[in-house]
C-alpha positions, 0 to 999 in steps of 0.5 A: 228777646225771642222765645222758642217753643220746644217740644218739651214746652208743648208736652208740659202744656199738654200735661197741665191741660190734661190735669184740668180736664180731669178736674172738670170731668170729675165735676161733671161726673159727680153732678150726674151721679148726685141725680141718680135715683140709686145713689140718692136712695143709698146715701141721701134718702131725704133728697130722694124722697123729695125728688120723688114727691114732686116729679112733675115740678122743676128740680129747683130745691129738690137737692137742697141738702147740706151733706150733698153740697159738701159731697160736690164741693169737696172737689174744690176743698181738696184742690185747695189743700192739695195745692199747698201740699203738692208744692211742698212735696215737690220743693222738698222731694221732687216732682216724682215724689209729688207724682207718687203721693198723688197716685197713692191718694187717688188709689186710696180714694178709689178703694174708699169710694168703691166700698162706701157704705156711709156718707163719711166714707164717700166724702173722705174717698172723694177728697182723696180722689180729688187730692190725687187729681 
């Protein structure tokens, strides 16, 4: 049995790779944001004070905060939960509906994160963003 690699197969592989790239990019961006002083001052003041108090030491344990960990790990949580939801929507409503649900989730997450004034809004927005990805 020989397998023929078609243009459609290559296109599907590229789409899947793009999704993985977005997932990794989101993780990298959030890692960079969590070390920014303005972000820490606004949402994690304890971490900011700890970071400023020990400027001449390594960063080990300066970022030890449960909410900061929740913010970062929400990517994985959203990915796990949205996988089950996406398979249900795709199976029952089709791929188009699945893509639309992901797009709406991403848009809502972006809007919530843009207007976030507290950590709860930030985490909910991030979960929606990551579920959209």
